[in-house]
C-alpha positions as CSV (number, residue, x, y, z in Angstrom):
1,M,0.0,0.0,0.0
2,N,1.3,3.4,-0.9
3,S,0.2,5.6,2.1
4,S,0.8,8.7,0.0
5,S,-2.2,7.8,-2.1
6,L,-4.6,7.7,0.9
7,P,-6.5,10.7,2.0
8,K,-5.5,12.4,5.3
9,S,-9.0,12.5,6.5
10,V,-12.5,11.2,5.5
11,I,-16.1,12.0,6.1
12,I,-18.0,9.0,7.5
13,N,-21.8,9.5,7.5
14,D,-23.3,7.2,10.1
15,D,-26.8,6.4,8.8
16,T,-28.1,4.3,11.7
17,M,-31.0,6.5,12.7
18,R,-32.3,6.8,9.1
19,E,-31.5,3.8,7.0
20,G,-30.6,1.5,9.9
21,L,-33.8,1.9,11.9
22,Q,-36.1,2.2,8.9
23,I,-35.7,-1.5,8.1
24,E,-36.1,-2.5,11.8
25,S,-39.3,-3.2,13.8
26,P,-41.7,-0.3,14.1
27,D,-42.4,-1.4,17.6
28,I,-39.1,-0.1,19.0
29,P,-40.1,2.5,21.7
30,V,-39.3,6.1,21.0
31,S,-37.4,6.2,24.3
32,E,-35.0,3.5,23.0
33,K,-34.5,5.4,19.7
34,L,-33.7,8.5,21.7
35,R,-31.2,6.6,23.8
36,L,-29.5,5.4,20.6
37,L,-29.5,8.9,19.1
38,N,-27.9,10.2,22.3
39,A,-25.1,7.6,22.1
40,I,-24.5,8.5,18.4
41,G,-24.2,12.1,19.4
42,E,-21.2,11.1,21.6
43,M,-19.2,9.4,18.8
44,G,-17.7,12.5,17.2
45,S,-19.9,13.0,14.1
46,K,-20.6,16.6,13.2
47,T,-23.7,15.8,11.2
48,I,-26.4,13.3,12.3
49,S,-29.6,12.4,10.5
50,I,-32.4,11.7,13.1
51,G,-34.4,9.7,10.6
52,S,-36.6,10.3,7.6
53,F,-39.8,12.3,7.2
54,A,-41.4,9.7,4.9
55,H,-45.0,8.4,4.7
56,P,-45.5,5.7,7.3
57,K,-47.2,3.5,4.8
58,W,-43.8,2.9,3.1
59,T,-41.6,3.3,6.1
60,P,-43.6,2.4,9.2
61,S,-40.5,2.5,11.4
62,M,-40.3,6.2,10.8
63,A,-43.9,6.9,11.9
64,C,-42.5,8.3,15.2
65,I,-40.2,10.8,13.5
66,D,-42.1,13.8,14.9
67,E,-41.8,12.5,18.4
68,I,-38.1,12.0,18.0
69,A,-37.7,15.5,16.5
70,E,-39.7,17.0,19.4
71,Q,-38.0,15.1,22.2
72,F,-34.3,14.7,21.5
73,E,-31.8,16.9,23.2
74,P,-29.3,18.3,20.6
75,K,-25.7,18.3,21.5
76,P,-23.5,21.4,20.9
77,G,-21.5,21.4,17.7
78,I,-23.7,18.9,15.9
79,N,-25.9,19.6,12.9
80,Y,-29.0,17.5,13.1
81,T,-30.7,16.8,9.8
82,A,-33.1,14.3,8.3
83,A,-34.0,12.6,5.0
84,I,-36.7,14.2,3.0
85,F,-38.1,13.1,-0.3
86,N,-40.6,15.7,-1.4
87,K,-42.0,19.2,-0.5
88,R,-44.3,17.7,2.2
89,G,-41.4,16.0,3.8
90,F,-39.4,19.2,3.7
91,D,-42.2,21.2,5.3
92,R,-42.6,18.6,8.1
93,A,-38.9,18.6,8.9
94,D,-38.5,22.3,8.5
95,A,-41.1,22.8,11.3
96,Y,-38.4,21.9,13.7
97,Y,-35.8,24.3,12.4
98,P,-33.2,25.2,13.7
99,K,-33.1,22.1,15.9
100,V,-33.4,20.0,12.8
101,N,-31.9,21.6,9.7
102,V,-32.8,20.4,6.2
103,R,-32.2,23.8,4.6
104,G,-29.2,24.6,2.4
105,R,-28.7,21.0,1.3
106,R,-25.7,20.2,-0.9
107,G,-26.0,22.3,-4.1
108,F,-27.6,21.1,-7.3
109,S,-27.5,17.5,-8.5
110,S,-29.1,14.9,-10.7
111,H,-29.8,11.2,-9.9
112,V,-30.5,8.4,-12.4
113,E,-30.8,4.7,-11.7
114,L,-28.9,2.4,-14.1
115,C,-31.5,-0.2,-13.2
116,D,-34.9,0.8,-14.6
117,T,-36.7,-1.9,-12.6
118,F,-35.3,-0.5,-9.3
119,A,-36.2,3.0,-10.3
120,R,-39.8,1.9,-10.7
121,R,-39.8,-0.1,-7.5
122,N,-38.0,2.3,-5.2
123,Y,-38.9,5.7,-6.7
124,N,-42.1,5.0,-8.6
125,R,-40.5,6.5,-11.7
126,T,-38.9,5.1,-14.8
127,Q,-35.3,5.6,-15.7
128,G,-36.5,7.6,-18.6
129,E,-38.5,9.9,-16.3
130,Q,-35.4,10.4,-14.1
131,I,-33.4,11.4,-17.2
132,A,-36.1,13.7,-18.5
133,A,-36.2,15.5,-15.1
134,I,-32.5,16.5,-15.4
135,D,-33.2,19.3,-17.9
136,G,-35.4,21.1,-15.4
137,T,-32.8,20.7,-12.6
138,V,-30.0,22.1,-14.8
139,A,-32.2,25.0,-15.9
140,A,-32.9,25.9,-12.3
141,A,-29.3,25.6,-11.4
142,A,-28.2,27.9,-14.3
143,K,-30.9,30.5,-13.3
144,A,-29.5,30.4,-9.8
145,G,-26.0,31.0,-11.1
146,A,-24.6,27.6,-10.0
147,E,-21.0,27.0,-11.1
148,T,-20.7,23.3,-10.0
149,A,-23.0,20.3,-9.7
150,A,-23.0,16.7,-8.7
151,V,-24.4,13.5,-10.2
152,T,-25.5,10.3,-8.6
153,I,-25.6,7.0,-10.4
154,G,-27.9,4.4,-8.7
155,N,-27.1,0.7,-8.6
156,P,-24.2,1.1,-11.0
157,Y,-22.6,-2.4,-10.7
158,G,-25.6,-4.6,-11.1
159,S,-29.2,-5.5,-10.4
160,N,-31.0,-8.4,-8.7
161,F,-33.7,-7.9,-11.4
162,E,-31.6,-7.1,-14.5
163,G,-28.2,-8.7,-13.9
164,A,-24.7,-7.2,-14.0
165,F,-23.9,-3.9,-15.5
166,N,-20.5,-3.3,-17.2
167,L,-18.1,-0.4,-17.1
168,E,-19.3,0.9,-20.5
169,Q,-22.9,1.1,-19.3
170,R,-21.8,3.0,-16.2
171,I,-19.7,5.5,-18.2
172,D,-22.4,6.0,-20.8
173,L,-25.0,6.9,-18.2
174,L,-22.6,9.2,-16.4
175,R,-21.7,10.9,-19.7
176,L,-25.4,11.5,-20.5
177,M,-25.9,13.2,-17.1
178,I,-22.6,15.1,-17.1
179,D,-23.0,16.4,-20.7
180,K,-26.3,18.0,-19.7
181,W,-24.6,20.0,-17.0
182,Q,-21.6,20.9,-19.0
183,N,-23.7,22.0,-22.0
184,A,-25.2,24.6,-19.6
185,G,-21.7,25.8,-18.5
186,I,-21.9,24.1,-15.1
187,K,-19.0,21.9,-14.1
188,V,-19.6,18.5,-12.5
189,T,-17.1,18.0,-9.6
190,R,-18.7,15.2,-7.6
191,V,-20.1,11.7,-8.2
192,S,-22.1,9.7,-5.8
193,F,-22.5,5.9,-6.1
194,L,-25.7,4.6,-4.6
195,D,-25.5,0.8,-4.7
196,A,-28.7,-0.3,-2.8
197,M,-28.5,-3.9,-4.1
198,G,-24.9,-4.5,-3.1
199,W,-23.4,-5.6,-6.4
200,N,-20.1,-3.7,-5.7
201,L,-16.8,-5.5,-5.8
202,P,-13.3,-4.0,-5.3
203,H,-12.3,-4.3,-9.0
204,T,-15.5,-2.8,-10.4
205,V,-15.4,0.1,-7.9
206,S,-11.7,0.7,-8.8
207,E,-12.2,0.6,-12.6
208,T,-15.1,3.0,-12.4
209,I,-13.3,5.6,-10.4
210,V,-10.2,5.4,-12.6
211,A,-12.4,5.7,-15.7
212,I,-14.2,8.8,-14.3
213,K,-10.9,10.4,-13.5
214,D,-9.6,9.7,-17.0
215,N,-12.7,11.1,-18.7
216,W,-13.6,14.0,-16.4
217,P,-10.5,15.4,-14.5
218,D,-12.7,18.1,-12.9
219,I,-14.4,15.4,-10.8
220,T,-12.5,15.2,-7.6
221,E,-15.1,14.2,-5.0
222,F,-16.5,10.7,-4.7
223,H,-19.2,9.7,-2.3
224,M,-19.7,6.0,-1.6
225,H,-23.0,4.7,-0.5
226,L,-22.5,1.0,-1.1
227,H,-24.6,-1.7,0.6
228,N,-22.7,-4.7,2.1
229,T,-25.2,-7.3,0.8
230,R,-22.5,-9.8,-0.1
231,G,-19.8,-8.9,2.3
232,A,-17.4,-7.3,-0.1
233,T,-18.0,-3.6,0.6
234,I,-15.3,-2.9,3.1
235,A,-12.8,-4.1,0.5
236,S,-14.6,-1.9,-2.1
237,Y,-14.2,1.0,0.3
238,Y,-10.5,0.3,0.7
239,E,-10.1,0.5,-3.1
240,A,-12.0,3.8,-3.1
241,L,-9.8,5.1,-0.4
242,L,-6.7,4.3,-2.4
243,L,-8.2,6.3,-5.3
244,G,-8.9,9.4,-3.1
245,A,-12.5,8.9,-2.2
246,R,-13.2,10.8,1.0
247,E,-16.9,10.4,1.8
248,F,-18.5,7.1,2.9
249,D,-21.8,6.0,4.4
250,T,-21.9,3.4,7.1
251,S,-24.1,2.4,10.1
252,L,-23.6,0.9,13.5
253,G,-23.3,-2.8,13.4
254,G,-23.9,-2.7,9.6
255,M,-27.6,-2.1,10.3
256,G,-29.7,-1.2,7.3
257,G,-31.2,-2.7,4.2
258,C,-33.7,-2.1,1.4
259,P,-37.2,-3.5,1.2
260,Y,-37.3,-2.9,-2.6
261,C,-34.3,-4.9,-3.7
262,G,-35.3,-8.4,-2.5
263,N,-32.7,-8.6,0.3
264,G,-34.3,-6.8,3.2
265,R,-32.0,-6.4,6.2
266,A,-29.4,-8.5,4.4
267,A,-28.6,-5.4,2.3
268,G,-27.0,-3.7,5.2
269,H,-24.0,-1.4,5.4
270,V,-20.4,-1.5,6.3
271,P,-20.4,-1.3,10.2
272,T,-19.3,2.1,11.3
273,E,-17.1,0.7,14.0
274,D,-15.2,-1.5,11.5
275,F,-14.6,1.2,9.0
276,V,-13.5,3.7,11.6
277,H,-11.1,1.1,13.0
278,L,-9.7,0.4,9.5
279,C,-9.2,4.1,8.8
280,H,-7.5,4.8,12.1
281,Q,-5.1,1.8,11.6
282,M,-4.1,3.4,8.2
283,G,-3.5,6.8,9.8
284,I,-6.6,8.4,8.3
285,E,-8.5,10.9,10.5
286,T,-12.2,10.3,10.9
287,G,-13.2,12.6,13.8
288,Y,-14.7,9.7,15.5
289,D,-13.9,8.3,19.0
290,L,-13.7,4.6,18.4
291,D,-14.5,3.7,22.0
292,K,-17.7,5.7,21.8
293,V,-18.6,4.2,18.4
294,I,-18.2,0.7,20.0
295,E,-20.4,1.7,22.9
296,A,-23.0,3.0,20.6
297,A,-22.9,-0.2,18.5
298,C,-23.5,-2.2,21.6
299,I,-26.5,0.0,22.5
300,A,-27.8,-0.4,19.0
301,E,-28.0,-4.2,19.5
302,E,-29.9,-3.7,22.7
303,V,-32.3,-1.2,21.0
304,V,-33.1,-3.5,18.0
305,G,-33.2,-6.6,20.1
306,H,-30.9,-8.8,18.0
307,P,-27.2,-9.2,17.1
308,L,-25.8,-6.9,14.5
309,W,-23.0,-7.6,12.0
310,G,-20.1,-5.5,13.2
311,H,-16.8,-7.1,14.2
312,V,-14.8,-4.5,16.2
313,S,-17.7,-4.0,18.6
314,K,-17.5,-7.7,19.5
315,S,-13.7,-8.4,19.3
316,G,-12.4,-5.0,20.2
317,P,-9.8,-2.9,18.3
318,L,-6.2,-4.0,17.9
319,P,-4.8,-3.7,21.4
320,D,-1.9,-1.3,21.9
321,K,0.9,-2.1,24.3
322,S,-1.1,-1.0,27.4
323,Q,-4.1,-3.1,26.4
324,L,-2.4,-6.4,25.4
325,Y,-4.2,-9.5,26.7
326,P,-2.6,-11.3,29.6
327,A,-0.6,-14.4,28.6
328,D,-2.4,-16.5,31.3
329,M,-5.9,-15.5,30.1
330,P,-8.4,-18.3,30.5
331,F,-10.4,-19.7,27.6
332,V,-12.5,-17.1,25.8
333,E,-15.3,-18.7,23.8
334,S,-18.6,-16.8,23.8
335,L,-19.2,-13.2,22.6
336,H,-20.0,-12.3,26.2
337,E,-16.5,-13.5,27.2
338,A,-15.0,-11.7,24.2
339,S,-16.3,-8.4,25.6
340,H,-13.5,-8.4,28.2
341,F,-11.8,-5.6,26.3
342,R,-14.6,-3.3,27.4
343,N,-16.2,-5.1,30.4
344,G,-13.2,-6.4,32.1
345,G,-11.9,-9.9,33.1
346,D,-15.0,-10.8,35.2
347,V,-16.8,-11.8,32.0
348,Y,-14.6,-14.9,31.6
349,E,-14.3,-15.7,35.3
350,G,-14.5,-19.5,35.9
351,Q,-13.3,-20.5,32.5
352,I,-10.6,-23.2,32.3
353,S,-7.0,-22.0,31.8
354,P,-4.5,-23.5,29.3
355,W,-1.6,-22.3,31.5
356,R,0.2,-23.7,34.5
357,D,0.5,-21.4,37.5
358,G,2.8,-18.4,37.2
359,D,5.7,-19.9,39.2
360,A,5.8,-23.0,37.1
361,L,5.6,-21.0,33.9
362,T,8.5,-18.8,35.1
363,R,10.6,-21.8,36.0
364,A,9.9,-23.4,32.6
365,S,10.8,-20.3,30.7
366,S,14.1,-19.8,32.6
367,A,15.2,-23.5,32.4
């Protein structure tokens, strides 16, 4: 690995309260969601989504979003926002301004799904309708004097309904979108990848970013929202890091999913705690306190009532010299016993030991 190719810092968007909880049981009490939101506020993130102002018919777990917005206690220095999908959602969220801030969202952008089937299932629009809408967005941006814009390509690597997509298909769709902006004199500087169905693989992520850099040198920002449906996404994120990507979406314990893609909760995210740990080990600043992230991940499991899919929250981070495990540690088998890194040695009390007593061990080593 060439460390000089890695970014010095990254933006990690923890999406637990929004995408994580929206696929979980709607019966989770508001008090528990507030407990989780409070723990997330301790992790070090500067921006936190409290959920989504969506119609409860489609996202019943977000039916309590108004109660959350009313009751949570904001922490200093954090911008609390929420997902909105239309004018009605904006108006509902904006009623809580400035406590919840959905104003001044990131510039002008266009979003097109490479999978027409998913566009119909998830957005109730065809791919053609998404493309047709770009002209109006570009015109509004030009009227507002915008100089730069962003594009989002949805499910760029493949579809559970239509099969794999190749690099040429990805670049063709990106060119269609980017040309519309450039023809209006607006430079595209940012690309978001939204892979809800989790078809990403390290080599397809790498070849796509390289091709974008070759074709459009003005594009310097890459935002990765890749679902970990098939377990490859942390490797895909690593490849993106090597190519200079700086913004990544994650969730505690890998919580998340998509009801429209056929995989449900299995279409989760890279666990926040695992990606923060990876970045820190590579010398990349995240702004997160890993111990607080682990604590929040453990609270998240309590809140949803089932195990999540993170690793570092269960095994602990790599121990430094002051945290190395004792050589005479007894057997550690269960996840409860493995939590000794945060709960102390009492969790494995009574387990059998593979070692002789200390004196005998000392004598043996000096013989």
